[in-house]
MDAnalysis code that builds the backbone (N, CA, C; Angstrom):
import MDAnalysis as mda
import numpy as np

u = mda.Universe.empty(621, n_residues=207, atom_resindex=np.repeat(np.arange(207), 3), trajectory=True)
u.add_TopologyAttr("name", ["N", "CA", "C"] * 207)
u.add_TopologyAttr("resid", np.arange(1, 208))
u.add_TopologyAttr("resname", ["MET", "PRO", "TYR", "SER", "ASP", "PHE", "THR", "LEU", "GLU", "ARG", "VAL", "LYS", "ARG", "THR", "PHE", "GLU", "LEU", "THR", "THR", "ALA", "GLU", "THR", "VAL", "ASP", "LEU", "PHE", "GLY", "ASP", "ILE", "PRO", "GLU", "LEU", "ALA", "SER", "SER", "ALA", "LEU", "LEU", "THR", "GLU", "ILE", "LEU", "ARG", "TYR", "ASN", "VAL", "PRO", "LEU", "ALA", "LEU", "ALA", "SER", "ASN", "SER", "GLU", "LYS", "ALA", "ARG", "SER", "GLU", "MET", "ILE", "ILE", "SER", "PRO", "ILE", "LEU", "ILE", "ASP", "LEU", "ARG", "ARG", "GLN", "LEU", "LYS", "GLU", "ARG", "ILE", "ASN", "LEU", "PHE", "SER", "GLY", "VAL", "GLU", "PHE", "ASP", "VAL", "ASP", "SER", "ALA", "ARG", "GLY", "LEU", "ASN", "GLY", "ILE", "CYS", "ASP", "PHE", "ILE", "ILE", "SER", "ASP", "SER", "PRO", "GLU", "ILE", "LEU", "PHE", "VAL", "SER", "ALA", "PRO", "ILE", "ILE", "THR", "LEU", "VAL", "GLU", "ALA", "LYS", "LYS", "GLU", "ASN", "ILE", "ASN", "ALA", "GLY", "LEU", "GLY", "GLN", "CYS", "VAL", "ALA", "GLU", "MET", "LEU", "ALA", "ALA", "ARG", "ILE", "PHE", "ASN", "GLU", "ARG", "THR", "GLY", "ASN", "GLU", "ILE", "LEU", "ALA", "ILE", "TYR", "GLY", "ALA", "VAL", "THR", "THR", "GLY", "SER", "ILE", "TRP", "LYS", "PHE", "ILE", "LYS", "LEU", "GLU", "GLY", "SER", "VAL", "ILE", "TYR", "ILE", "ASP", "LEU", "THR", "GLU", "TYR", "TYR", "LEU", "LYS", "ASP", "VAL", "ASP", "LYS", "ILE", "LEU", "GLY", "ILE", "LEU", "ALA", "SER", "GLY", "ILE", "ILE", "SER", "GLN", "GLY", "ILE", "ASP", "PHE", "ARG", "GLY", "ASN"])
u.atoms.positions = np.array([
    [21.575, -0.148, -3.581],
    [20.747, 0.272, -4.059],
    [19.500, 0.560, -3.385],
    [18.834, 1.920, -2.972],
    [17.353, 1.711, -2.237],
    [16.173, 1.644, -2.971],
    [15.231, 1.339, -2.216],
    [13.454, 0.963, -3.228],
    [13.620, 2.501, -3.856],
    [13.705, 3.565, -3.352],
    [13.593, 4.532, -4.202],
    [14.448, 4.879, -5.563],
    [15.727, 4.208, -5.619],
    [16.067, 4.396, -6.765],
    [15.506, 3.597, -8.445],
    [14.556, 2.448, -7.892],
    [13.897, 2.331, -9.010],
    [13.063, 2.840, -9.892],
    [12.720, 3.262, -11.182],
    [12.072, 3.312, -11.926],
    [10.771, 2.097, -12.417],
    [9.856, 2.271, -12.549],
    [8.986, 1.120, -13.436],
    [10.180, 0.639, -14.114],
    [10.320, 1.202, -15.245],
    [10.755, 0.703, -16.591],
    [12.552, 0.150, -15.695],
    [13.095, 0.339, -14.902],
    [14.142, -0.432, -13.983],
    [13.973, -1.662, -13.605],
    [12.905, -1.360, -12.991],
    [12.332, -2.694, -12.000],
    [12.060, -3.647, -12.452],
    [11.088, -3.358, -13.626],
    [10.983, -4.058, -15.142],
    [11.890, -5.459, -15.319],
    [13.130, -4.456, -15.854],
    [13.937, -4.551, -16.712],
    [14.852, -5.684, -15.350],
    [14.488, -4.892, -14.745],
    [15.807, -6.201, -13.510],
    [15.393, -8.025, -13.481],
    [14.407, -7.444, -12.723],
    [13.318, -8.616, -12.578],
    [12.526, -9.148, -13.254],
    [13.371, -8.799, -14.677],
    [12.154, -9.535, -15.575],
    [10.208, -10.209, -15.527],
    [9.963, -8.066, -15.195],
    [8.415, -8.569, -14.904],
    [7.526, -7.516, -16.285],
    [6.416, -7.584, -16.594],
    [5.798, -7.345, -17.356],
    [4.418, -6.885, -16.789],
    [4.220, -5.224, -17.434],
    [3.123, -4.604, -17.051],
    [1.877, -4.757, -17.863],
    [0.743, -4.388, -17.361],
    [-0.925, -5.100, -17.606],
    [-1.149, -3.771, -17.135],
    [-1.552, -2.740, -17.725],
    [-2.352, -1.351, -17.502],
    [-3.660, -1.347, -17.745],
    [-4.203, -1.388, -17.093],
    [-6.196, -1.649, -16.955],
    [-7.083, -0.231, -16.395],
    [-7.951, 0.207, -17.136],
    [-8.356, 0.688, -16.523],
    [-9.908, 0.497, -15.134],
    [-9.579, 0.573, -14.040],
    [-11.023, 0.294, -13.479],
    [-11.018, -0.911, -12.903],
    [-9.331, -1.601, -13.068],
    [-9.040, -3.034, -12.248],
    [-9.429, -3.154, -10.629],
    [-9.832, -2.824, -10.519],
    [-10.638, -2.570, -8.410],
    [-12.014, -1.581, -9.219],
    [-12.632, -1.838, -9.846],
    [-13.936, -0.905, -10.254],
    [-14.851, -2.040, -9.602],
    [-15.477, -3.493, -9.430],
    [-15.648, -4.314, -9.006],
    [-16.062, -4.260, -7.413],
    [-14.968, -3.430, -6.562],
    [-14.790, -4.206, -5.423],
    [-15.740, -2.986, -4.515],
    [-16.086, -3.896, -3.670],
    [-17.738, -3.164, -2.938],
    [-16.710, -1.624, -1.665],
    [-17.506, -0.909, -1.793],
    [-17.243, -0.005, -0.823],
    [-17.017, -0.444, 0.574],
    [-15.958, 0.515, 0.924],
    [-16.065, -0.157, 2.712],
    [-16.109, 1.377, 3.459],
    [-17.442, 1.066, 4.044],
    [-17.959, 3.028, 4.537],
    [-16.536, 3.064, 6.092],
    [-16.329, 4.804, 5.580],
    [-15.017, 4.966, 6.552],
    [-16.154, 5.651, 7.784],
    [-15.618, 5.081, 9.059],
    [-16.128, 5.953, 10.191],
    [-16.414, 6.883, 10.188],
    [-17.299, 7.783, 11.042],
    [-17.576, 9.473, 11.419],
    [-15.976, 9.974, 12.285],
    [-15.664, 9.138, 12.360],
    [-13.939, 9.525, 13.572],
    [-13.288, 10.079, 12.349],
    [-13.529, 8.821, 11.401],
    [-12.398, 9.278, 10.270],
    [-12.963, 10.080, 9.494],
    [-13.991, 10.693, 9.502],
    [-14.745, 11.526, 8.202],
    [-14.536, 13.114, 9.040],
    [-14.654, 12.743, 10.118],
    [-14.145, 14.620, 10.803],
    [-12.381, 14.583, 10.486],
    [-11.789, 13.437, 10.836],
    [-10.633, 13.786, 11.256],
    [-10.021, 14.128, 9.737],
    [-10.620, 13.373, 8.454],
    [-9.956, 14.198, 7.358],
    [-10.536, 15.705, 7.118],
    [-11.786, 15.650, 7.409],
    [-11.825, 17.345, 7.360],
    [-11.207, 18.178, 7.917],
    [-10.219, 17.797, 8.923],
    [-10.071, 18.817, 9.888],
    [-8.628, 18.548, 9.183],
    [-8.016, 17.622, 8.862],
    [-6.599, 17.314, 8.427],
    [-6.312, 17.998, 7.328],
    [-7.543, 17.278, 6.282],
    [-6.776, 17.574, 4.826],
    [-5.634, 19.327, 4.638],
    [-6.936, 20.301, 4.833],
    [-6.652, 21.510, 4.712],
    [-5.021, 21.474, 4.867],
    [-5.285, 21.126, 6.062],
    [-3.341, 21.593, 6.718],
    [-2.919, 21.279, 5.965],
    [-2.697, 19.784, 6.043],
    [-1.951, 19.195, 5.439],
    [-1.197, 19.459, 3.747],
    [-2.606, 20.085, 2.698],
    [-2.037, 19.973, 2.070],
    [-1.644, 21.904, 1.807],
    [-2.071, 22.487, 2.500],
    [-1.417, 23.717, 2.814],
    [0.279, 23.170, 2.956],
    [0.834, 22.504, 3.767],
    [1.785, 22.354, 3.884],
    [2.335, 21.702, 3.273],
    [2.077, 21.247, 2.233],
    [2.451, 20.236, 1.085],
    [3.610, 19.681, 1.259],
    [3.769, 18.599, 2.142],
    [5.079, 17.998, 2.614],
    [4.175, 16.954, 2.285],
    [5.803, 15.525, 1.736],
    [5.272, 14.345, 2.386],
    [4.632, 14.028, 3.470],
    [5.784, 14.619, 4.134],
    [5.687, 14.160, 5.876],
    [3.994, 14.205, 6.306],
    [3.772, 15.453, 5.954],
    [2.183, 16.048, 6.326],
    [1.301, 15.396, 5.976],
    [1.240, 15.014, 4.974],
    [0.452, 14.199, 4.019],
    [0.136, 12.823, 4.810],
    [1.364, 12.185, 5.075],
    [2.034, 10.912, 5.611],
    [0.855, 10.811, 6.891],
    [0.669, 12.081, 8.017],
    [0.821, 12.054, 9.000],
    [-0.490, 12.360, 9.389],
    [-0.917, 12.848, 8.391],
    [-2.509, 13.876, 8.856],
    [-3.878, 13.302, 7.634],
    [-3.312, 12.743, 6.779],
    [-4.307, 11.944, 5.724],
    [-4.071, 10.211, 5.752],
    [-2.827, 9.814, 5.304],
    [-2.696, 8.535, 4.788],
    [-3.010, 7.783, 6.436],
    [-2.515, 7.923, 7.419],
    [-1.907, 7.375, 8.254],
    [-3.668, 7.020, 9.302],
    [-4.544, 8.072, 9.382],
    [-5.530, 8.449, 9.631],
    [-6.774, 6.900, 8.649],
    [-6.895, 7.593, 7.722],
    [-7.073, 5.607, 7.018],
    [-6.503, 4.660, 6.832],
    [-5.844, 4.495, 7.113],
    [-4.835, 3.261, 7.307],
    [-4.968, 3.033, 8.442],
    [-5.339, 3.455, 9.635],
    [-5.798, 3.216, 10.774],
    [-7.362, 2.946, 11.136],
    [-8.043, 3.792, 10.180],
    [-9.208, 3.233, 10.186],
    [-9.856, 1.794, 9.580],
    [-8.876, 1.451, 8.625],
    [-9.177, 0.215, 8.244],
    [-9.004, -0.818, 9.188],
    [-7.988, -0.560, 9.613],
    [-7.543, -0.845, 10.945],
    [-8.638, -1.871, 12.044],
    [-9.036, 0.054, 12.341],
    [-10.094, -0.301, 13.026],
    [-10.988, -1.687, 13.100],
    [-11.493, -1.313, 11.709],
    [-12.587, -1.636, 10.918],
    [-12.484, -3.332, 10.753],
    [-11.376, -3.534, 10.978],
    [-10.785, -5.111, 10.631],
    [-10.410, -5.377, 11.831],
    [-11.464, -4.869, 12.831],
    [-10.469, -5.444, 14.252],
    [-9.907, -6.387, 14.780],
    [-8.855, -5.071, 14.369],
    [-7.585, -4.919, 14.358],
    [-6.951, -6.625, 14.140],
    [-6.641, -6.955, 13.207],
    [-6.365, -8.438, 12.797],
    [-5.390, -8.234, 12.103],
    [-4.862, -6.653, 11.780],
    [-3.652, -6.230, 10.948],
    [-3.060, -5.482, 11.490],
    [-1.906, -5.694, 11.597],
    [-0.936, -4.265, 11.839],
    [-0.242, -3.393, 11.208],
    [0.054, -2.146, 11.580],
    [0.430, -0.823, 10.415],
    [1.759, -1.075, 10.918],
    [2.806, -0.535, 9.794],
    [3.878, -0.087, 10.162],
    [4.758, 0.665, 9.668],
    [5.262, 1.890, 9.915],
    [5.231, 3.341, 9.147],
    [6.718, 3.869, 9.741],
    [7.192, 4.161, 8.050],
    [8.684, 4.798, 8.145],
    [9.937, 3.820, 8.771],
    [9.474, 2.380, 8.672],
    [10.759, 1.190, 8.634],
    [11.789, 0.468, 7.887],
    [12.354, 0.298, 8.350],
    [13.450, -0.197, 7.675],
    [13.161, -1.515, 6.996],
    [13.212, -1.826, 5.495],
    [12.990, -3.134, 4.725],
    [13.793, -3.651, 4.107],
    [14.828, -4.308, 4.800],
    [16.170, -4.785, 3.782],
    [16.053, -6.278, 3.903],
    [15.724, -6.803, 2.188],
    [15.273, -8.285, 2.411],
    [16.714, -9.010, 0.758],
    [17.083, -7.780, 0.504],
    [18.230, -7.851, -0.192],
    [18.922, -7.138, -0.970],
    [19.584, -6.675, -0.289],
    [20.457, -5.248, -0.342],
    [21.639, -5.832, -1.721],
    [22.104, -6.726, -1.959],
    [22.751, -7.186, -3.565],
    [21.815, -6.719, -4.640],
    [20.598, -7.111, -4.617],
    [19.369, -6.773, -5.876],
    [19.050, -5.233, -5.528],
    [19.237, -4.867, -4.300],
    [19.061, -3.361, -4.335],
    [17.269, -3.080, -3.452],
    [17.174, -4.251, -3.019],
    [15.526, -4.381, -2.095],
    [16.261, -4.352, -0.589],
    [16.121, -2.903, -0.716],
    [16.618, -2.704, 0.355],
    [16.643, -0.810, 0.990],
    [15.661, -0.522, 2.182],
    [16.066, 0.890, 2.581],
    [14.463, 1.039, 3.143],
    [14.135, 2.340, 3.406],
    [12.459, 2.026, 3.879],
    [11.469, 2.290, 3.708],
    [10.378, 1.674, 4.160],
    [9.024, 1.652, 3.351],
    [8.178, 2.729, 4.092],
    [7.122, 3.038, 3.414],
    [6.482, 4.580, 4.318],
    [5.661, 3.734, 4.728],
    [4.877, 2.411, 4.243],
    [3.629, 1.506, 5.345],
    [3.862, 0.374, 4.764],
    [3.300, -0.299, 5.551],
    [3.573, -1.577, 5.231],
    [2.384, -2.070, 6.004],
    [1.388, -3.092, 5.627],
    [0.060, -3.863, 6.103],
    [0.835, -5.667, 6.351],
    [0.417, -5.969, 7.574],
    [1.265, -7.389, 7.186],
    [-0.056, -7.967, 8.638],
    [-0.289, -8.917, 8.415],
    [-1.345, -10.263, 8.441],
    [-0.654, -10.623, 9.746],
    [-0.669, -10.004, 10.799],
    [0.208, -10.521, 11.824],
    [-0.447, -10.345, 13.569],
    [0.225, -11.070, 14.419],
    [0.170, -10.164, 15.841],
    [0.775, -9.554, 16.447],
    [1.916, -9.636, 15.748],
    [3.214, -8.876, 16.182],
    [3.039, -7.171, 15.915],
    [3.522, -6.794, 16.653],
    [3.298, -5.068, 16.730],
    [4.147, -4.640, 16.923],
    [5.211, -5.100, 17.239],
    [6.789, -4.782, 17.817],
    [8.092, -4.647, 16.599],
    [7.629, -5.428, 15.463],
    [8.528, -5.529, 14.535],
    [7.804, -6.732, 13.027],
    [8.068, -6.194, 12.077],
    [7.841, -6.619, 10.791],
    [7.662, -8.002, 10.724],
    [6.654, -8.700, 10.805],
    [6.611, -10.308, 10.342],
    [5.507, -10.609, 9.495],
    [5.970, -11.882, 9.051],
    [5.176, -12.465, 7.558],
    [4.127, -12.962, 8.281],
    [2.865, -12.968, 7.110],
    [2.826, -12.325, 5.896],
    [2.755, -10.804, 5.860],
    [3.412, -10.037, 4.951],
    [2.768, -9.101, 4.062],
    [2.099, -8.839, 3.505],
    [1.016, -7.959, 3.113],
    [-0.458, -8.089, 1.801],
    [0.056, -6.915, 1.233],
    [-0.013, -5.819, 2.043],
    [0.220, -4.620, 1.191],
    [1.138, -3.790, 1.219],
    [1.273, -2.852, 0.563],
    [2.052, -1.223, 0.800],
    [2.171, -0.704, 0.393],
    [1.970, 1.123, 0.878],
    [1.940, 1.859, 0.824],
    [2.954, 3.318, 0.773],
    [2.982, 3.707, -0.889],
    [4.339, 4.669, -0.690],
    [3.656, 5.972, -1.240],
    [4.063, 6.836, -0.294],
    [3.658, 8.119, -0.126],
    [4.309, 9.468, -0.893],
    [3.874, 9.744, -1.871],
    [4.768, 10.660, -3.003],
    [3.905, 12.517, -2.655],
    [4.957, 13.446, -2.610],
    [4.863, 14.504, -2.928],
    [3.570, 14.743, -3.599],
    [3.727, 14.467, -4.617],
    [3.535, 14.842, -6.056],
    [3.509, 13.753, -6.957],
    [4.103, 13.765, -7.547],
    [4.307, 12.825, -8.857],
    [4.028, 11.086, -8.781],
    [2.693, 10.969, -8.660],
    [2.001, 9.088, -8.561],
    [2.653, 8.087, -9.182],
    [3.343, 8.971, -10.790],
    [3.805, 7.611, -11.523],
    [5.733, 7.626, -11.020],
    [6.058, 8.057, -10.423],
    [6.846, 9.115, -10.348],
    [7.621, 7.658, -8.930],
    [6.595, 6.838, -8.599],
    [6.543, 6.526, -7.389],
    [6.189, 5.184, -7.435],
    [6.022, 4.930, -8.864],
    [5.206, 3.065, -8.982],
    [6.747, 1.984, -8.998],
    [7.466, 2.902, -9.704],
    [8.892, 1.742, -9.875],
    [9.722, 1.347, -8.378],
    [9.610, 2.457, -7.294],
    [9.625, 2.194, -5.896],
    [8.625, 0.870, -5.088],
    [7.558, 1.413, -5.116],
    [6.738, 0.828, -4.798],
    [6.740, -0.799, -5.295],
    [6.709, -0.921, -6.744],
    [6.894, -2.661, -6.998],
    [7.543, -3.154, -6.644],
    [9.005, -2.485, -6.099],
    [10.034, -3.616, -5.807],
    [10.082, -3.550, -4.314],
    [9.362, -2.318, -3.482],
    [8.836, -3.089, -1.912],
    [7.851, -4.478, -2.296],
    [7.055, -4.261, -3.010],
    [6.032, -5.243, -3.388],
    [6.738, -6.346, -3.566],
    [8.005, -6.867, -4.439],
    [8.883, -8.109, -4.747],
    [9.320, -8.317, -3.601],
    [10.039, -7.430, -3.008],
    [10.697, -7.283, -1.133],
    [9.470, -8.300, -0.733],
    [8.373, -7.673, -0.101],
    [7.723, -7.974, 0.407],
    [7.372, -10.190, 0.028],
    [7.285, -9.977, -1.087],
    [6.804, -11.839, -1.380],
    [7.934, -12.636, -1.136],
    [9.398, -11.926, -1.559],
    [10.593, -13.197, -0.603],
    [10.403, -12.964, 0.207],
    [10.298, -11.957, 1.106],
    [9.946, -11.995, 2.635],
    [8.577, -13.234, 3.327],
    [8.239, -13.036, 2.576],
    [6.602, -14.014, 2.838],
    [7.484, -15.435, 2.607],
    [7.913, -15.141, 1.134],
    [8.506, -17.021, 0.972],
    [9.505, -17.427, 2.078],
    [10.025, -16.377, 2.360],
    [11.273, -17.486, 2.946],
    [10.534, -17.860, 4.901],
    [9.684, -17.035, 4.832],
    [8.758, -17.749, 6.464],
    [7.784, -18.876, 6.332],
    [7.707, -18.819, 4.435],
    [6.458, -20.405, 4.221],
    [5.272, -19.383, 3.991],
    [5.127, -18.304, 3.926],
    [3.804, -17.526, 3.334],
    [3.498, -17.750, 1.947],
    [3.351, -18.150, 1.488],
    [2.983, -18.251, -0.508],
    [1.445, -17.438, -0.470],
    [1.933, -15.817, -0.144],
    [1.005, -14.998, -0.682],
    [0.806, -14.875, -2.259],
    [-0.566, -15.059, -2.885],
    [-0.217, -15.387, -4.107],
    [-0.222, -13.364, -5.051],
    [-0.723, -12.955, -3.976],
    [-0.498, -11.921, -5.204],
    [-0.438, -10.777, -3.963],
    [0.768, -9.254, -3.756],
    [0.909, -8.449, -3.526],
    [0.198, -7.235, -3.835],
    [0.115, -6.556, -3.069],
    [-0.671, -5.097, -3.317],
    [-0.052, -3.767, -2.674],
    [-0.127, -3.248, -3.265],
    [0.705, -1.513, -3.207],
    [-0.413, -0.576, -3.585],
    [0.436, 0.609, -3.143],
    [-0.472, 1.863, -3.376],
    [0.361, 2.763, -3.734],
    [0.596, 3.703, -4.369],
    [1.103, 5.081, -4.658],
    [-0.051, 6.098, -4.149],
    [0.286, 7.082, -3.584],
    [-0.632, 8.072, -2.951],
    [0.224, 9.056, -2.549],
    [-0.572, 10.635, -2.813],
    [-0.119, 11.635, -2.147],
    [-0.965, 12.091, -1.045],
    [-1.599, 11.216, -0.970],
    [-2.864, 11.705, 0.501],
    [-4.124, 11.906, -0.574],
    [-3.779, 12.995, -1.688],
    [-5.284, 13.196, -1.859],
    [-5.810, 12.532, -3.245],
    [-4.214, 11.588, -3.790],
    [-5.076, 10.751, -4.483],
    [-4.172, 9.414, -4.805],
    [-4.993, 8.540, -5.335],
    [-4.272, 6.979, -4.907],
    [-4.485, 6.221, -6.514],
    [-3.834, 5.317, -6.091],
    [-3.066, 4.581, -7.886],
    [-2.769, 3.090, -6.732],
    [-3.717, 2.172, -7.196],
    [-3.261, 0.986, -6.971],
    [-2.809, -0.070, -7.977],
    [-1.818, -1.063, -7.238],
    [-1.117, -1.961, -7.879],
    [-0.951, -3.110, -7.110],
    [-1.441, -4.313, -8.467],
    [-1.359, -5.633, -7.777],
    [0.100, -6.506, -8.482],
    [0.924, -7.136, -7.731],
    [2.177, -8.077, -8.078],
    [1.633, -9.583, -8.372],
    [1.065, -9.915, -9.078],
    [1.029, -11.446, -9.243],
    [1.827, -12.509, -10.427],
    [2.254, -13.151, -9.716],
    [3.299, -14.097, -10.575],
    [4.907, -12.899, -11.413],
    [4.741, -12.735, -12.619],
    [5.796, -11.704, -12.887],
    [4.851, -10.510, -13.566],
    [3.501, -10.335, -13.060],
    [3.166, -9.357, -13.826],
    [2.619, -8.313, -13.231],
    [2.934, -7.080, -13.002],
    [2.494, -5.894, -12.264],
    [0.916, -4.921, -12.939],
    [0.151, -5.320, -12.153],
    [-1.183, -4.955, -12.682],
    [-1.620, -3.594, -12.178],
    [-1.741, -2.543, -13.119],
    [-1.479, -1.396, -12.585],
    [-2.719, -0.565, -13.055],
    [-3.283, -0.356, -12.048],
    [-4.940, 0.158, -12.506],
    [-4.824, 2.241, -12.800],
    [-5.255, 2.026, -14.011],
    [-4.911, 3.489, -14.022],
    [-5.853, 4.290, -13.919],
    [-6.791, 3.984, -13.175],
    [-7.960, 4.646, -12.382],
    [-7.233, 5.327, -11.047],
    [-7.167, 6.548, -11.110],
    [-7.209, 7.542, -9.804],
    [-8.131, 7.750, -8.965],
    [-8.236, 7.240, -7.589],
    [-8.958, 7.564, -6.672],
    [-8.815, 8.774, -5.590],
    [-9.712, 9.698, -5.460],
    [-9.697, 10.739, -4.314],
    [-10.122, 10.723, -3.352],
    [-9.995, 11.880, -2.350],
    [-10.490, 11.548, -1.242],
    [-11.860, 11.827, -1.159],
    [-12.316, 12.221, -2.383],
    [-14.434, 12.468, -2.280],
    [-14.186, 10.532, -2.469],
    [-13.768, 9.559, -2.700],
    [-13.572, 8.535, -3.211],
    [-13.266, 7.233, -2.169],
    [-13.255, 8.334, -1.013],
    [-12.692, 7.665, 0.558],
    [-12.719, 6.038, 1.056],
    [-14.418, 5.827, 0.975],
    [-14.733, 4.638, 0.920],
    [-14.566, 3.458, -0.132],
    [-14.445, 3.875, -1.652],
    [-13.675, 3.067, -2.316],
    [-12.144, 2.620, -1.490],
    [-11.751, 3.486, -1.191],
    [-10.142, 3.581, -1.004],
    [-10.316, 2.510, -0.041],
    [-11.106, 2.235, 0.627],
    [-10.824, 1.874, 2.513],
    [-11.314, -0.004, 1.531],
    [-12.864, 0.277, 0.491],
    [-12.682, -1.261, -0.307],
    [-11.598, -2.195, -0.348],
    [-10.653, -1.034, -1.479],
    [-9.970, -1.501, -2.540],
    [-8.352, -2.290, -1.131],
    [-8.376, -1.519, -0.554],
    [-7.591, -2.221, 0.608],
    [-8.154, -2.708, 1.277],
    [-9.011, -3.699, 1.586],
    [-9.955, -4.206, 2.750],
    [-9.302, -5.655, 1.664],
    [-10.084, -5.537, 0.514],
    [-10.351, -6.628, -0.727],
    [-8.616, -7.036, -0.698],
    [-7.917, -6.240, -0.520],
    [-6.767, -7.349, -0.703],
    [-6.314, -7.978, 0.153],
    [-6.794, -7.941, 1.308],
    [-6.861, -8.854, 2.384],
    [-7.323, -9.973, 2.774],
    [-8.701, -9.314, 2.088],
    [-9.845, -10.383, 2.615],
    [-9.599, -11.365, 1.496],
    [-8.815, -11.278, 0.256],
    [-8.433, -12.102, -0.862],
    [-7.673, -13.119, -1.045],
    [-6.967, -12.969, 0.406],
    [-5.765, -13.603, 0.704],
    [-6.273, -14.647, 1.776],
    [-7.839, -14.664, 1.823],
    [-8.707, -15.975, 2.711],
    [-8.752, -15.839, 4.031],
    [-8.202, -14.149, 4.569],
    [-8.528, -13.622, 5.825],
    [-9.622, -12.915, 5.968],
    [-10.780, -13.440, 6.667],
    [-12.000, -13.333, 6.576],
    [-12.140, -11.870, 8.017],
    [-12.644, -10.989, 8.024],
    [-12.325, -10.348, 9.190],
    [-14.216, -9.739, 9.115],
    [-14.866, -10.447, 8.546],
    [-16.220, -9.690, 8.104],
    [-16.925, -10.575, 9.891],
    [-16.571, -12.227, 10.615],
    [-17.216, -12.048, 11.900],
    [-16.497, -11.663, 12.583],
    [-17.155, -11.992, 14.121],
    [-16.404, -11.418, 15.135],
    [-15.380, -11.943, 15.518],
])
C-alpha cells in the first residue's frame, strides 16, 4: 500500500497516533523575505499554473521555485529531491513516491539522512492529502533513525501551490496547523519552512 492510500484516519489508526489541531501553530515564526527573483518568477508563473490546473504544473511552476529560493537563502546547505521513490517499509505501506523531500545532507544524487521536511502537492483538496503526508513523515523518521539521526520533529506541508497547510510530527502526536497560508504570505511560508530546519540545531544564518 503506497503513501497515497493513507487517509488521516487510517494513518492514525495504523500507527497509533493522535492529532492536536491548533490555530496559528506557527504564528510566532518570523517571516523570511523572498528574493526579488522569486517574486518575479511567481508573478509570471502563477497565472500559468492556475490556468493549467494540474498538480504537475503547480509543482513545477509554483512549489519548486519557492523551495529553490529557500535553498538559495539557506546558503545551499540543504538539498531538495522531487518526485523520488522513497521505499522505507513496504510491509507497513510506507513506500511510494514523495513529491518533495528536504534533506540536511551534502548528497545531491540520492536521498540521505537526515530528512527534515516533506512537501506533498495536491491539485485541490488539502485535507485529503494530510494522511499521505503524515505517512511520508513517519517514513522519514524511520529512515533517519536507521542511520543514527534522531530528529525530534519532522515537518510536513500539504499544498496546492497557492494554499499551504503545515504539520509537525513529534513523538506519537501529529500537530496540524488549522491556519492556511496563501501565496500572498510567501514570506511566512518560507519562514515556516526555514524554522523546521533551524529547529534541528542547524544554523544557516551565519557564513
